[in-house]
GUDRENPA-218610 format. One record per residue: residue number from 1; residue in three letters; x, y, z of N, C-alpha, C in turn. Coordinates in Angstrom, 1 decimal, padded with zeros to 4 digits. Layout:
N
  num  residuo    n.xx    n.yy    n.zz   ca.xx   ca.yy   ca.zz    c.xx    c.yy    c.zz
  NUM      ALA       X       Y       Z       X       Y       Z       X       Y       Z
...
END
This chain:
73
  num  residuo    n.xx    n.yy    n.zz   ca.xx   ca.yy   ca.zz    c.xx    c.yy    c.zz
    1      MET   000.5  -010.1   005.4   001.0  -010.5   004.1   002.5  -010.4   004.2
    2      PRO   003.2  -011.4   003.8   004.7  -011.3   003.8   005.1  -010.2   002.8
    3      ILE   006.2  -009.6   003.2   006.7  -008.4   002.4   006.9  -008.8   000.9
    4      HIS   007.4  -010.1   000.6   007.7  -010.4  -000.8   006.3  -010.5  -001.5
    5      GLU   005.2  -010.9  -000.9   003.9  -010.9  -001.6   003.4  -009.5  -001.8
    6      LEU   003.7  -008.6  -000.9   003.3  -007.3  -001.0   004.1  -006.6  -002.2
    7      LYS   005.4  -006.9  -002.3   006.2  -006.4  -003.4   005.6  -006.9  -004.8
    8      GLU   005.2  -008.2  -004.8   004.7  -008.7  -006.1   003.4  -008.0  -006.5
    9      GLN   002.5  -007.7  -005.5   001.3  -007.0  -005.7   001.5  -005.6  -006.2
   10      ILE   002.5  -004.9  -005.5   002.8  -003.5  -005.8   003.3  -003.4  -007.3
   11      ALA   004.1  -004.4  -007.7   004.6  -004.4  -009.1   003.5  -004.4  -010.1
   12      ARG   002.4  -004.9  -009.8   001.2  -004.9  -010.7   000.3  -003.7  -010.6
   13      LEU   000.6  -002.8  -009.7  -000.3  -001.7  -009.5  -000.2  -000.7  -010.7
   14      PRO  -001.2   000.0  -011.0  -001.1   001.0  -012.1  -000.4   002.2  -011.6
   15      GLU   000.1   003.0  -012.6   000.9   004.2  -012.4  -000.1   005.4  -012.3
   16      GLN  -001.4   005.1  -012.4  -002.4   006.2  -012.4  -002.7   006.7  -011.0
   17      PRO  -003.3   007.9  -010.9  -003.7   008.4  -009.6  -004.8   007.6  -009.0
   18      GLY  -004.9   007.7  -007.7  -006.0   006.9  -007.0  -005.8   006.9  -005.5
   19      VAL  -006.6   006.0  -004.9  -006.6   005.8  -003.5  -006.2   004.4  -003.2
   20      TYR  -005.4   004.2  -002.1  -005.0   002.8  -001.7  -005.5   002.6  -000.3
   21      LEU  -005.9   001.3  -000.1  -006.4   001.0   001.3  -005.6  -000.3   001.7
   22      TYR  -005.2  -000.3   003.0  -004.6  -001.4   003.6  -005.6  -002.0   004.6
   23      PHE  -005.7  -003.3   004.6  -006.6  -004.1   005.5  -005.8  -005.0   006.4
   24      ASN  -006.4  -005.2   007.6  -005.7  -006.2   008.5  -006.5  -007.6   008.4
   25      VAL  -006.0  -008.5   009.2  -006.6  -009.9   009.1  -008.1  -009.9   009.5
   26      GLY  -008.6  -009.0   010.3  -010.0  -008.9   010.6  -010.8  -008.2   009.5
   27      GLY  -010.2  -007.8   008.4  -010.9  -007.1   007.4  -011.1  -005.6   007.6
   28      ASP  -010.5  -005.1   008.7  -010.6  -003.7   009.0  -009.7  -002.9   008.1
   29      THR  -010.1  -001.7   007.7  -009.3  -000.8   007.0  -008.3  -000.1   008.0
   30      ILE  -007.0  -000.3   007.8  -006.1   000.2   008.8  -005.3   001.5   008.3
   31      TYR  -005.5   001.7   007.0  -004.8   002.9   006.4  -005.5   003.2   005.0
   32      VAL  -005.7   004.5   004.8  -006.2   005.0   003.5  -005.2   006.1   003.1
   33      GLY  -004.8   006.0   001.8  -003.9   007.1   001.3  -004.3   007.4  -000.1
   34      LYS  -003.8   008.5  -000.6  -004.1   008.9  -002.0  -002.7   009.2  -002.6
   35      ALA  -002.7   009.0  -004.0  -001.5   009.1  -004.7  -001.7   009.6  -006.1
   36      ARG  -000.7   010.3  -006.6  -000.8   010.7  -008.0  -000.3   009.6  -008.9
   37      ALA   000.5   008.7  -008.4   001.0   007.5  -009.1   000.9   006.4  -008.0
   38      LEU  -000.1   005.5  -008.1  -000.3   004.5  -007.1   000.9   003.6  -006.8
   39      ARG   001.5   003.1  -007.9   002.6   002.2  -007.7   003.8   002.8  -007.0
   40      ASP   004.1   004.0  -007.4   005.3   004.7  -006.8   005.0   005.0  -005.3
   41      ARG   003.8   005.5  -005.0   003.5   005.8  -003.6   003.5   004.6  -002.7
   42      VAL   002.8   003.5  -003.1   002.8   002.4  -002.3   004.2   001.7  -002.2
   43      ARG   005.0   001.8  -003.2   006.3   001.2  -003.2   007.2   002.0  -002.2
   44      ASN   006.9   003.3  -002.0   007.7   004.1  -001.0   007.6   003.5   000.4
   45      TYR   006.5   002.9   000.7   006.3   002.2   002.0   007.3   001.1   002.2
   46      LEU   007.6   000.3   001.2   008.5  -000.7   001.3   010.0  -000.2   001.4
   47      GLY   010.2   000.9   000.8   011.6   001.5   001.0   011.8   002.0   002.4
   48      ALA   010.8   002.3   003.1   010.9   002.7   004.5   010.9   001.5   005.5
   49      TYR   010.6   000.3   005.0   010.5  -000.8   005.9   011.8  -001.1   006.5
   50      GLY   011.9  -001.3   007.8   013.1  -001.6   008.4   013.8  -000.4   009.0
   51      SER   013.4   000.8   008.6   014.0   002.0   009.1   013.1   002.9   009.9
   52      ASP   011.8   002.6   009.9   010.8   003.4   010.6   009.8   002.4   011.3
   53      PRO   009.9   002.4   012.6   009.0   001.5   013.4   007.5   001.7   013.2
   54      LYS   007.1   002.9   012.9   005.7   003.1   012.7   005.2   002.5   011.3
   55      THR   006.1   002.6   010.3   005.8   002.0   009.0   005.9   000.5   009.1
   56      ASP   006.9   000.0   009.8   007.0  -001.4   010.0   005.8  -002.0   010.7
   57      ALA   005.3  -001.4   011.7   004.1  -001.9   012.4   002.9  -001.9   011.5
   58      LEU   002.7  -000.9   010.7   001.6  -000.9   009.7   001.8  -002.0   008.7
   59      LEU   002.9  -002.1   008.1   003.1  -003.2   007.0   003.0  -004.6   007.6
   60      ASP   003.4  -004.8   008.8   003.3  -006.1   009.5   001.9  -006.5   009.6
   61      GLU   001.0  -005.6   009.7  -000.5  -005.9   009.9  -001.2  -006.1   008.6
   62      VAL  -000.7  -005.6   007.5  -001.4  -005.7   006.2  -001.5  -007.1   005.7
   63      VAL  -002.8  -007.5   005.4  -003.0  -008.8   004.7  -003.6  -008.6   003.4
   64      ARG  -004.1  -007.4   003.1  -004.8  -007.1   001.8  -004.6  -005.7   001.4
   65      LEU  -004.4  -005.4   000.2  -004.2  -004.1  -000.4  -005.2  -003.9  -001.5
   66      GLU  -005.9  -002.8  -001.5  -006.8  -002.5  -002.6  -006.5  -001.1  -003.1
   67      VAL  -006.8  -000.9  -004.4  -006.6   000.4  -005.0  -007.9   000.8  -005.7
   68      ILE  -008.1   002.1  -005.8  -009.2   002.6  -006.6  -008.6   003.7  -007.5
   69      VAL  -008.6   003.4  -008.8  -008.1   004.4  -009.7  -009.1   005.5  -009.9
   70      THR  -008.5   006.8  -009.9  -009.4   007.9  -010.0  -008.9   008.7  -011.2
   71      ARG  -009.7   009.6  -011.6  -009.4   010.5  -012.7  -008.9   011.9  -012.2
   72      THR  -008.1   012.5  -012.9  -007.7   013.9  -012.5  -008.3   014.9  -013.6
   73      THR  -008.4   016.1  -013.2  -009.0   017.1  -014.1  -008.0   018.2  -014.3
END
């Protein structure tokens, strides 16, 4: 997924806590993370793009992003 498309999708993410999953072109889950604020956490990846080769490699593979909103107690 081009970075500009990922940015558009991130802008629509909820600020709620939850789990986020990155998928590659084959439909495989390539990363699972958790966050107290989904939009902020996933947006942090874009801030690191271009400065961290490991993050760049991950984001270059992402073709789909899914989130699961969870409740906190």
